[in-house]
C-alpha positions as CSV (number, residue, x, y, z in Angstrom):
1,M,-18.7,-6.0,17.3
2,N,-19.6,-9.2,20.4
3,L,-20.6,-6.6,23.5
4,E,-20.2,-9.8,25.6
5,K,-16.7,-10.2,24.3
6,V,-15.6,-6.3,25.1
7,V,-17.2,-6.6,28.5
8,F,-15.1,-9.6,29.0
9,G,-12.0,-8.2,27.7
10,F,-12.7,-4.9,29.5
11,F,-12.9,-6.6,33.0
12,I,-9.5,-8.6,32.8
13,V,-8.0,-5.5,31.8
14,L,-9.3,-3.7,34.3
15,A,-8.2,-6.3,36.7
16,A,-4.5,-6.5,35.8
17,T,-4.6,-2.2,35.5
18,L,-5.5,-1.8,39.0
19,N,-3.5,-4.4,40.0
20,F,-0.4,-3.4,38.3
21,G,-1.7,0.2,39.6
22,F,-1.2,-0.8,43.2
23,F,1.6,-3.1,42.6
24,V,4.2,-0.1,41.2
25,G,6.1,1.7,44.0
26,E,8.5,1.1,46.6
27,L,8.1,-2.2,48.0
28,D,8.1,-1.7,51.8
29,N,6.9,2.4,51.4
30,P,2.7,2.4,52.6
31,T,2.4,5.4,50.5
32,H,3.1,4.3,47.9
33,H,0.3,1.4,48.1
34,D,-3.3,2.5,48.1
35,I,-5.5,0.6,50.4
36,Y,-8.6,1.6,48.1
37,E,-6.6,0.4,45.0
38,L,-5.9,-2.7,46.4
39,F,-9.6,-3.0,47.3
40,A,-10.6,-1.5,43.7
41,A,-8.2,-4.3,42.2
42,L,-10.3,-7.3,44.2
43,V,-13.8,-6.2,43.5
44,V,-12.8,-6.1,39.9
45,S,-10.8,-9.0,39.7
46,L,-14.0,-10.7,41.7
47,V,-16.0,-9.4,39.0
48,A,-13.5,-11.0,36.0
49,T,-14.1,-14.3,37.9
50,V,-17.5,-14.4,37.6
51,L,-17.8,-13.6,34.1
52,K,-15.6,-16.2,33.4
53,F,-17.9,-19.0,35.0
54,G,-19.9,-19.2,31.6
55,D,-17.1,-20.6,29.3
56,R,-16.8,-24.1,29.1
57,T,-14.1,-24.4,26.8
58,Q,-10.1,-25.2,27.7
59,I,-9.0,-22.3,27.4
60,G,-11.8,-20.8,29.7
61,A,-10.9,-23.5,32.3
62,V,-7.7,-21.9,32.2
63,H,-9.4,-18.0,32.6
64,L,-11.3,-19.8,34.8
65,S,-8.2,-21.0,37.0
66,T,-5.9,-17.8,36.4
67,S,-9.4,-15.5,37.4
68,L,-9.4,-17.7,41.3
69,V,-5.5,-17.2,41.2
70,A,-5.6,-13.4,41.6
71,D,-8.5,-13.3,43.9
72,L,-7.0,-15.4,46.2
73,Q,-4.1,-13.8,46.2
74,L,-5.6,-10.5,46.2
75,F,-8.1,-11.2,49.4
76,A,-5.1,-12.9,50.8
77,A,-2.9,-9.2,50.4
78,A,-6.4,-7.4,52.0
79,M,-6.0,-10.1,54.8
80,I,-2.5,-9.2,55.5
81,W,-3.2,-5.4,55.7
82,G,-6.7,-5.8,58.2
83,Y,-4.3,-7.9,60.3
84,A,-1.7,-4.9,60.4
85,A,-3.9,-2.4,60.5
86,H,-6.7,-3.9,63.2
87,V,-4.5,-7.0,65.2
88,S,-1.0,-6.3,64.9
89,P,0.5,-4.0,67.7
90,D,3.1,-2.4,65.5
91,G,0.3,-1.2,62.6
92,V,1.5,-1.0,58.8
93,T,5.4,-1.6,59.2
94,P,7.0,-1.9,56.3
95,E,7.5,-5.6,56.8
96,M,4.3,-5.8,56.6
97,V,3.6,-3.7,53.4
98,A,6.8,-5.9,51.2
99,R,4.5,-8.6,52.4
100,I,0.7,-7.6,50.7
101,V,3.0,-6.0,48.3
102,S,4.3,-9.6,47.5
103,M,1.3,-10.5,46.9
104,S,-0.5,-8.5,45.0
105,G,2.7,-9.1,42.8
106,G,1.2,-12.6,42.6
107,A,-1.9,-11.5,41.3
108,L,-0.4,-9.4,38.5
109,F,1.4,-12.1,37.2
110,A,-1.7,-14.1,36.8
111,N,-3.7,-11.1,35.4
112,V,-0.8,-10.9,33.1
113,V,-1.2,-14.7,32.0
114,S,-5.1,-14.0,31.7
115,V,-4.4,-11.3,29.4
116,I,-1.9,-13.2,27.0
117,I,-4.4,-16.1,26.9
118,L,-6.9,-13.3,25.6
119,I,-4.5,-11.8,23.2
120,S,-3.6,-15.1,22.1
121,E,-7.3,-16.4,22.0
122,T,-8.5,-13.4,20.1
123,I,-5.6,-13.7,17.5
124,M,-6.6,-17.6,16.9
125,Q,-10.3,-16.6,16.1
126,R,-11.4,-16.7,13.0
127,R,-14.1,-14.5,11.2
């Protein structure tokens, strides 16, 4: 068993599951979407991105691109939350929460694509 592949797969799947955990719930209900879970999803996604920098294959490039998309969307969601909580006079409204969750939904799709690529790459590997 290759420990590097285990760590790589662990962070890819963890990024997807944390993102999914944040995404699930009523779209506009702030009590269903925890800010700390969004933060954890962003941090783990950034770690997964760093791990993908070492792969110089074509599949590695696609892995990196999906991870960068997820990072960008999660960062945008965090920025929207920060704006709503600290700058906007209305605060964290249901409309703002819907925007935040929608951005995390895009990141979730990118993470699912990354997991599918990981699974297909694992299936295609020969011993």
